[in-house]
C-alpha positions as a LaTeX table, in Angstrom:
\begin{tabular}{lrrr}
\hline
Residue & $x$ (\AA) & $y$ (\AA) & $z$ (\AA) \\
\hline
Met1 & 104.50 & 91.38 & 118.50 \\
Ala2 & 106.98 & 93.20 & 120.73 \\
Met3 & 109.17 & 94.64 & 117.97 \\
Met4 & 111.18 & 97.82 & 118.00 \\
Leu5 & 110.06 & 100.20 & 115.25 \\
Val6 & 112.72 & 102.28 & 113.55 \\
Lys7 & 111.60 & 105.38 & 111.68 \\
Gln8 & 113.33 & 105.98 & 108.34 \\
Cys9 & 112.59 & 109.71 & 108.05 \\
Lys10 & 113.26 & 110.47 & 104.40 \\
Ser11 & 111.25 & 113.68 & 104.64 \\
Leu12 & 113.62 & 114.93 & 107.34 \\
Gly13 & 116.64 & 114.37 & 105.11 \\
Cys14 & 118.17 & 111.23 & 106.59 \\
Asp15 & 117.65 & 109.49 & 103.22 \\
Arg16 & 118.82 & 112.42 & 101.07 \\
Leu17 & 120.77 & 111.37 & 97.98 \\
Gln18 & 124.22 & 112.94 & 97.77 \\
Ile19 & 125.95 & 113.67 & 94.48 \\
Trp20 & 129.73 & 113.33 & 94.33 \\
Leu21 & 131.56 & 114.65 & 91.26 \\
Glu22 & 134.64 & 112.89 & 89.85 \\
Ser23 & 136.11 & 116.16 & 88.53 \\
Gly24 & 135.01 & 119.53 & 87.22 \\
Thr25 & 133.34 & 122.62 & 88.57 \\
Arg26 & 131.13 & 122.42 & 91.63 \\
Gln27 & 127.56 & 123.50 & 90.96 \\
Glu28 & 124.25 & 123.55 & 92.77 \\
Gly29 & 123.24 & 120.06 & 93.87 \\
Val30 & 126.80 & 118.69 & 94.03 \\
Asp31 & 127.78 & 117.75 & 97.58 \\
Leu32 & 131.43 & 116.72 & 97.19 \\
Val33 & 134.11 & 117.00 & 94.51 \\
Leu34 & 136.92 & 114.47 & 94.14 \\
Gly35 & 140.25 & 116.19 & 94.72 \\
Asp36 & 138.65 & 118.90 & 96.85 \\
Asp37 & 136.61 & 117.73 & 99.87 \\
Leu38 & 136.51 & 114.09 & 98.69 \\
Glu39 & 139.63 & 111.91 & 98.41 \\
Ile40 & 140.26 & 108.27 & 97.49 \\
Asp41 & 143.67 & 106.94 & 98.55 \\
Gly42 & 143.95 & 103.30 & 97.56 \\
Glu43 & 140.98 & 101.73 & 99.34 \\
Ala44 & 140.66 & 104.51 & 101.93 \\
Leu45 & 137.88 & 107.06 & 101.53 \\
Tyr46 & 138.26 & 110.58 & 102.97 \\
Ile47 & 135.75 & 113.42 & 103.35 \\
Asn48 & 137.14 & 116.78 & 104.50 \\
Asp49 & 140.46 & 115.10 & 105.38 \\
Gln50 & 138.76 & 112.58 & 107.67 \\
Gln51 & 138.83 & 108.88 & 106.83 \\
Val52 & 135.19 & 107.81 & 106.69 \\
Gly53 & 135.18 & 104.45 & 104.93 \\
Arg54 & 136.48 & 102.14 & 102.24 \\
Lys55 & 136.31 & 101.79 & 98.49 \\
Val56 & 135.51 & 98.18 & 97.58 \\
Asp57 & 135.65 & 96.50 & 94.17 \\
Val58 & 132.43 & 94.47 & 94.07 \\
Ser59 & 132.88 & 93.13 & 90.54 \\
Asn60 & 133.14 & 89.59 & 91.94 \\
Ala61 & 131.73 & 87.50 & 94.80 \\
Glu62 & 134.85 & 87.99 & 96.92 \\
Gly63 & 134.50 & 91.78 & 96.74 \\
Gln64 & 130.81 & 91.65 & 97.62 \\
Ser65 & 131.60 & 89.44 & 100.61 \\
Lys66 & 134.23 & 91.96 & 101.73 \\
Ala67 & 131.75 & 94.84 & 101.44 \\
Arg68 & 129.16 & 92.96 & 103.49 \\
Ser69 & 131.76 & 92.11 & 106.13 \\
Ile70 & 132.54 & 95.78 & 106.84 \\
Ala71 & 128.91 & 96.92 & 106.86 \\
Gly72 & 128.24 & 98.47 & 110.24 \\
Ser73 & 131.90 & 99.19 & 111.01 \\
Val74 & 132.44 & 102.18 & 108.69 \\
Glu75 & 130.46 & 105.29 & 107.84 \\
Trp76 & 130.69 & 104.84 & 104.05 \\
Ile77 & 131.28 & 102.05 & 101.56 \\
Leu78 & 132.05 & 103.23 & 98.01 \\
Leu79 & 131.25 & 100.51 & 95.47 \\
Asp80 & 133.40 & 100.08 & 92.38 \\
Leu81 & 131.24 & 98.12 & 89.96 \\
Gly82 & 132.16 & 95.65 & 87.26 \\
Gln83 & 130.00 & 94.12 & 84.53 \\
Trp84 & 127.30 & 93.26 & 87.10 \\
Lys85 & 125.95 & 96.49 & 88.54 \\
Met86 & 122.44 & 96.25 & 89.98 \\
Ile87 & 122.79 & 92.92 & 91.80 \\
Pro88 & 125.92 & 94.00 & 93.75 \\
Ile89 & 124.26 & 97.33 & 94.59 \\
Glu90 & 121.10 & 95.60 & 95.83 \\
Asn91 & 123.06 & 93.08 & 97.88 \\
Ile92 & 125.13 & 95.74 & 99.68 \\
Ile93 & 122.12 & 98.01 & 100.25 \\
Ala94 & 120.34 & 95.07 & 101.88 \\
Ala95 & 123.39 & 94.35 & 104.06 \\
Cys96 & 123.60 & 97.98 & 105.21 \\
Asp97 & 119.90 & 98.78 & 105.49 \\
Gly98 & 118.93 & 99.87 & 108.99 \\
Gly99 & 122.56 & 100.20 & 110.10 \\
Pro100 & 125.02 & 103.08 & 110.38 \\
Thr101 & 126.87 & 102.42 & 107.12 \\
Lys102 & 125.92 & 104.44 & 104.02 \\
Val103 & 126.45 & 103.17 & 100.48 \\
Ala104 & 127.93 & 105.15 & 97.59 \\
Ala105 & 128.23 & 103.81 & 94.04 \\
Arg106 & 130.64 & 104.86 & 91.29 \\
Ile107 & 128.38 & 105.22 & 88.25 \\
Ser108 & 129.87 & 105.32 & 84.75 \\
Ser109 & 126.86 & 106.11 & 82.56 \\
Pro110 & 123.54 & 107.98 & 82.79 \\
Glu111 & 121.62 & 104.73 & 82.14 \\
Gln112 & 122.77 & 103.33 & 85.51 \\
Val113 & 121.73 & 106.30 & 87.62 \\
Ile114 & 118.03 & 105.61 & 88.22 \\
Gly115 & 118.66 & 101.94 & 88.97 \\
Ala116 & 121.22 & 102.81 & 91.64 \\
Ala117 & 119.22 & 105.70 & 93.09 \\
Phe118 & 116.09 & 103.60 & 93.59 \\
Ala119 & 117.47 & 100.07 & 94.06 \\
Leu120 & 115.23 & 97.99 & 96.37 \\
Gln121 & 113.02 & 101.11 & 96.74 \\
Ile122 & 115.79 & 102.42 & 99.04 \\
Gly123 & 118.64 & 103.44 & 96.78 \\
Val124 & 122.26 & 104.24 & 97.46 \\
Asp125 & 123.13 & 107.21 & 99.68 \\
Ala126 & 125.52 & 108.80 & 97.19 \\
Leu127 & 126.38 & 108.65 & 93.50 \\
Leu128 & 129.96 & 109.31 & 92.32 \\
Val129 & 129.59 & 110.48 & 88.72 \\
Asp130 & 131.49 & 112.28 & 85.95 \\
Glu131 & 130.31 & 115.46 & 84.26 \\
Lys132 & 128.43 & 113.69 & 81.45 \\
Thr133 & 126.40 & 111.68 & 83.98 \\
Leu134 & 125.90 & 114.61 & 86.37 \\
Pro135 & 122.65 & 116.00 & 84.83 \\
Thr136 & 120.90 & 112.62 & 85.18 \\
Ala137 & 122.21 & 112.25 & 88.73 \\
Leu138 & 120.81 & 115.65 & 89.69 \\
Ile139 & 117.42 & 114.65 & 88.27 \\
Ala140 & 117.51 & 111.47 & 90.38 \\
Lys141 & 118.38 & 113.54 & 93.45 \\
Ser142 & 115.35 & 115.73 & 92.82 \\
Gln143 & 113.11 & 112.69 & 92.30 \\
Arg144 & 114.31 & 111.16 & 95.56 \\
Gly145 & 113.43 & 114.39 & 97.36 \\
Glu146 & 109.97 & 114.47 & 95.81 \\
Ser147 & 109.17 & 110.85 & 96.66 \\
Ala148 & 110.63 & 110.95 & 100.16 \\
Ser149 & 108.19 & 109.83 & 102.83 \\
Ser150 & 108.37 & 108.39 & 106.31 \\
Thr151 & 108.57 & 104.61 & 106.35 \\
Val152 & 108.65 & 102.14 & 109.19 \\
Lys153 & 110.92 & 99.14 & 109.37 \\
Glu154 & 110.81 & 96.30 & 111.85 \\
Asp155 & 114.03 & 95.76 & 113.72 \\
Lys156 & 115.65 & 92.36 & 113.91 \\
Phe157 & 114.09 & 89.92 & 116.24 \\
Ser158 & 114.35 & 90.34 & 119.96 \\
Asn159 & 111.04 & 88.62 & 120.86 \\
Phe160 & 108.69 & 86.26 & 119.10 \\
Glu161 & 104.98 & 86.24 & 119.68 \\
Leu162 & 102.87 & 83.63 & 118.00 \\
Ser163 & 99.29 & 84.42 & 117.07 \\
Glu164 & 96.25 & 82.58 & 115.75 \\
Ile165 & 95.84 & 82.37 & 112.00 \\
Glu166 & 92.61 & 81.20 & 110.38 \\
Ile167 & 92.55 & 78.59 & 107.64 \\
Ile168 & 90.61 & 79.90 & 104.63 \\
Glu169 & 91.31 & 77.21 & 102.00 \\
Val170 & 92.57 & 73.62 & 101.86 \\
Lys171 & 93.15 & 71.64 & 98.66 \\
Glu172 & 95.38 & 69.10 & 96.98 \\
Gly173 & 98.79 & 70.55 & 96.16 \\
Gly174 & 100.26 & 68.22 & 93.56 \\
Val175 & 103.56 & 66.36 & 93.88 \\
Gly176 & 106.95 & 67.96 & 94.44 \\
Asp177 & 110.20 & 67.93 & 96.33 \\
Arg178 & 109.51 & 67.75 & 100.06 \\
Ile179 & 112.26 & 68.76 & 102.49 \\
Cys180 & 112.74 & 67.36 & 105.99 \\
Ile181 & 115.14 & 69.18 & 108.32 \\
Asp182 & 117.06 & 66.86 & 110.63 \\
Leu183 & 118.73 & 68.59 & 113.58 \\
Thr184 & 121.76 & 67.69 & 115.67 \\
Ser185 & 119.62 & 68.20 & 118.79 \\
Met186 & 116.32 & 66.76 & 119.98 \\
Leu187 & 113.01 & 68.57 & 119.73 \\
Gln188 & 110.61 & 68.66 & 122.64 \\
Leu189 & 106.83 & 68.21 & 122.47 \\
Gly190 & 105.39 & 71.57 & 121.44 \\
Glu191 & 108.46 & 72.69 & 119.46 \\
Gly192 & 108.68 & 73.28 & 115.74 \\
Met193 & 109.82 & 75.67 & 113.02 \\
Leu194 & 108.23 & 78.65 & 111.28 \\
Val195 & 107.78 & 78.13 & 107.54 \\
Gly196 & 105.63 & 79.43 & 104.71 \\
Ser197 & 105.40 & 80.51 & 101.09 \\
Asn198 & 105.43 & 84.16 & 102.24 \\
Ser199 & 108.23 & 85.62 & 104.31 \\
Asn200 & 105.94 & 87.95 & 106.29 \\
Ser201 & 103.43 & 85.33 & 107.48 \\
Met202 & 104.44 & 81.84 & 108.56 \\
Val203 & 102.97 & 78.78 & 110.22 \\
Leu204 & 104.41 & 76.75 & 113.10 \\
Val205 & 105.09 & 73.19 & 111.89 \\
His206 & 105.54 & 70.77 & 114.79 \\
Gly207 & 108.42 & 68.33 & 115.08 \\
Glu208 & 107.97 & 64.58 & 114.59 \\
Thr209 & 107.93 & 63.95 & 118.34 \\
Val210 & 104.43 & 62.44 & 118.68 \\
Glu211 & 104.15 & 58.71 & 119.40 \\
Ser212 & 102.16 & 56.62 & 116.92 \\
Glu213 & 101.38 & 52.93 & 116.52 \\
Phe214 & 102.12 & 53.15 & 112.80 \\
Val215 & 105.48 & 54.95 & 112.51 \\
Pro216 & 108.37 & 55.60 & 114.92 \\
Thr217 & 109.08 & 59.14 & 116.11 \\
Arg218 & 111.87 & 61.21 & 114.62 \\
Pro219 & 112.37 & 63.68 & 117.50 \\
Phe220 & 115.14 & 65.51 & 115.64 \\
Arg221 & 113.03 & 66.20 & 112.52 \\
Val222 & 110.60 & 68.76 & 111.12 \\
Asn223 & 108.89 & 67.86 & 107.85 \\
Ala224 & 109.05 & 71.46 & 106.66 \\
Gly225 & 107.41 & 71.52 & 103.25 \\
Ala226 & 108.08 & 72.17 & 99.57 \\
Ala227 & 111.50 & 73.21 & 98.27 \\
His228 & 110.49 & 76.85 & 97.61 \\
Thr229 & 109.28 & 77.40 & 101.18 \\
Tyr230 & 110.82 & 80.03 & 103.43 \\
Ile231 & 112.13 & 79.09 & 106.87 \\
Leu232 & 113.04 & 81.49 & 109.66 \\
Met233 & 116.71 & 81.18 & 110.59 \\
Ala234 & 118.25 & 81.69 & 114.04 \\
Asn235 & 119.60 & 85.14 & 113.08 \\
Gly236 & 116.15 & 86.39 & 112.02 \\
Glu237 & 116.78 & 86.08 & 108.28 \\
Thr238 & 114.81 & 83.80 & 105.99 \\
Arg239 & 116.18 & 81.09 & 103.76 \\
Tyr240 & 114.60 & 78.85 & 101.14 \\
Leu241 & 114.40 & 75.23 & 102.27 \\
Ser242 & 116.27 & 74.29 & 99.08 \\
Glu243 & 119.25 & 76.37 & 100.28 \\
Leu244 & 119.65 & 74.73 & 103.69 \\
Lys245 & 122.76 & 72.67 & 104.35 \\
Met246 & 124.55 & 70.88 & 107.16 \\
Gly247 & 125.74 & 73.31 & 109.84 \\
Asp248 & 123.13 & 76.03 & 109.24 \\
Glu249 & 121.44 & 77.48 & 112.33 \\
Val250 & 117.64 & 77.52 & 112.22 \\
Leu251 & 115.11 & 78.92 & 114.66 \\
Val252 & 113.19 & 76.46 & 116.82 \\
Ile253 & 110.21 & 77.86 & 118.70 \\
Ser254 & 107.69 & 76.30 & 121.08 \\
Lys255 & 103.97 & 76.95 & 121.40 \\
Glu256 & 104.89 & 78.76 & 124.64 \\
Glu257 & 106.93 & 81.21 & 122.48 \\
Ile258 & 110.30 & 80.04 & 123.81 \\
Ser259 & 112.79 & 80.21 & 120.94 \\
Arg260 & 116.29 & 78.80 & 120.48 \\
Ser261 & 118.88 & 78.10 & 117.82 \\
Ala262 & 119.38 & 74.57 & 116.46 \\
Thr263 & 121.96 & 73.18 & 114.02 \\
Val264 & 121.00 & 71.39 & 110.81 \\
Gly265 & 122.61 & 67.96 & 110.63 \\
Arg266 & 121.02 & 66.83 & 107.38 \\
Val267 & 118.47 & 67.89 & 104.78 \\
Lys268 & 116.35 & 65.07 & 103.36 \\
Ile269 & 114.64 & 65.62 & 100.00 \\
Glu270 & 112.06 & 63.24 & 98.49 \\
Arg271 & 109.18 & 63.44 & 96.00 \\
Arg272 & 105.91 & 63.48 & 97.90 \\
Pro273 & 102.27 & 64.63 & 97.47 \\
Phe274 & 101.35 & 67.98 & 99.04 \\
Ile275 & 98.41 & 69.62 & 100.70 \\
Leu276 & 98.07 & 73.32 & 99.89 \\
Phe277 & 96.44 & 75.45 & 102.55 \\
Gln278 & 96.01 & 79.18 & 102.91 \\
Trp279 & 95.29 & 81.36 & 105.91 \\
Lys280 & 94.56 & 84.89 & 107.04 \\
Asp281 & 96.64 & 86.27 & 109.91 \\
Glu282 & 96.03 & 88.94 & 112.55 \\
Lys283 & 97.19 & 91.67 & 110.16 \\
His284 & 94.80 & 90.41 & 107.46 \\
Asn285 & 97.69 & 89.11 & 105.36 \\
Glu286 & 96.71 & 86.12 & 103.25 \\
Ala287 & 99.47 & 83.55 & 102.93 \\
Gly288 & 99.92 & 79.82 & 102.62 \\
Ala289 & 102.14 & 76.76 & 102.55 \\
Leu290 & 102.49 & 73.37 & 100.92 \\
Leu291 & 103.17 & 70.53 & 103.35 \\
Gln292 & 103.46 & 66.81 & 102.73 \\
Gln293 & 100.14 & 65.01 & 102.74 \\
Ala294 & 100.90 & 62.83 & 105.75 \\
Glu295 & 99.28 & 62.31 & 109.17 \\
Thr296 & 102.67 & 62.78 & 110.86 \\
Val297 & 102.91 & 66.41 & 109.68 \\
Arg298 & 101.26 & 68.39 & 112.47 \\
Leu299 & 100.40 & 72.01 & 113.21 \\
Val300 & 99.75 & 73.62 & 116.57 \\
Ser301 & 96.25 & 74.73 & 117.53 \\
Gly302 & 96.15 & 76.16 & 121.04 \\
Ser303 & 96.94 & 73.31 & 123.41 \\
Lys304 & 96.49 & 70.53 & 120.84 \\
Leu305 & 98.08 & 69.34 & 117.61 \\
Ile306 & 96.29 & 68.97 & 114.28 \\
Ser307 & 97.48 & 66.80 & 111.42 \\
Val308 & 97.75 & 68.62 & 108.10 \\
Thr309 & 95.38 & 65.96 & 106.69 \\
Glu310 & 92.66 & 67.13 & 109.11 \\
Leu311 & 92.74 & 70.80 & 108.15 \\
Lys312 & 89.48 & 72.51 & 107.25 \\
Pro313 & 88.54 & 76.15 & 106.53 \\
Gly314 & 87.71 & 78.03 & 109.72 \\
Met315 & 90.23 & 76.16 & 111.89 \\
Lys316 & 92.65 & 78.27 & 113.95 \\
Ile317 & 96.34 & 77.36 & 114.13 \\
Met318 & 99.46 & 79.05 & 115.49 \\
Gly319 & 101.62 & 81.21 & 113.26 \\
Trp320 & 103.81 & 84.29 & 113.17 \\
Thr321 & 103.47 & 87.60 & 111.36 \\
Gly322 & 106.64 & 89.38 & 110.28 \\
Gly323 & 105.27 & 92.28 & 108.24 \\
Ala324 & 108.48 & 93.36 & 106.46 \\
Gly325 & 109.97 & 93.08 & 103.00 \\
Arg326 & 113.13 & 91.06 & 102.45 \\
His327 & 115.98 & 90.81 & 99.98 \\
Val328 & 118.13 & 87.66 & 100.01 \\
Gly329 & 116.53 & 86.87 & 103.38 \\
Arg330 & 117.33 & 90.21 & 105.03 \\
Ile331 & 114.67 & 92.64 & 106.26 \\
Ile332 & 114.62 & 95.80 & 104.15 \\
Ser333 & 112.56 & 98.98 & 104.40 \\
Ala334 & 110.80 & 98.45 & 101.09 \\
Asp335 & 107.34 & 97.33 & 100.00 \\
Val336 & 107.59 & 93.68 & 98.90 \\
Lys337 & 104.49 & 91.71 & 97.86 \\
Glu338 & 104.33 & 87.90 & 97.69 \\
Arg339 & 101.34 & 85.94 & 96.40 \\
\hline
\end{tabular}
């Protein structure tokens, strides 16, 4: 797939953990001291008399939304944490990962240091601590330096290339909540959506555009699978099918690899029997999906369509390989395993 690869060179220092001290005497390992080369004036954050970012109270959903909204537009975001600490830190790290904005967290106890320093296997870029928490923060800084290694992260999507995936298992998948996605625009023959139980390997499920003597077409619909299934959105993020709602923008892609955005007009949920099938993709990832056991649910195999009820091990169908970890749908430079 024609993806841009971005090197995250921890070993060269671009992921070095900074230690900021609330007050006290500067010592080895401390990068900035509040009241000296670090200043907080209201919500404005200054380093060496230059405004570099904002302090944001992320103790509630509104504050977290504000922090995410300024990601990419400032050099630093300093997080003031409430009762919830790790979830806000993870959410803002995910929002800033791969961009120009660095994340600092105000940490109030030694017990919080390691969690913040290694959140999502990425960690914050700076810890603002008091003197009692400083020794633990310096240990975390040393550990980050020792574990630093070059990692590769896939950039957000500029091109999609579908590839053949090989079916390795097909079996009955029980009964569950099946989700159909009805669009506000019509699908063409050959178009569908990328879905799967794993975010890094998905299958192309064709729209209900094929004529049949038994049922009418629904050329605005993709029968996308079980409620837990991931779907690729128009902005390159993933979402669970259960989270989709009217007005969301999903990715529609054709077997010719032409992709476009389409708006969700309705999500239809019903109890239906499933077929569970698993595959191996071009990167040797093993993944799978649960789709409704119905002849009208079709997958793309080269120039023809195959009903999910006709699947057998050894068959080749069209899919997509992402190859990156995600947090709340966003690509992150961390090792994430899904089985």
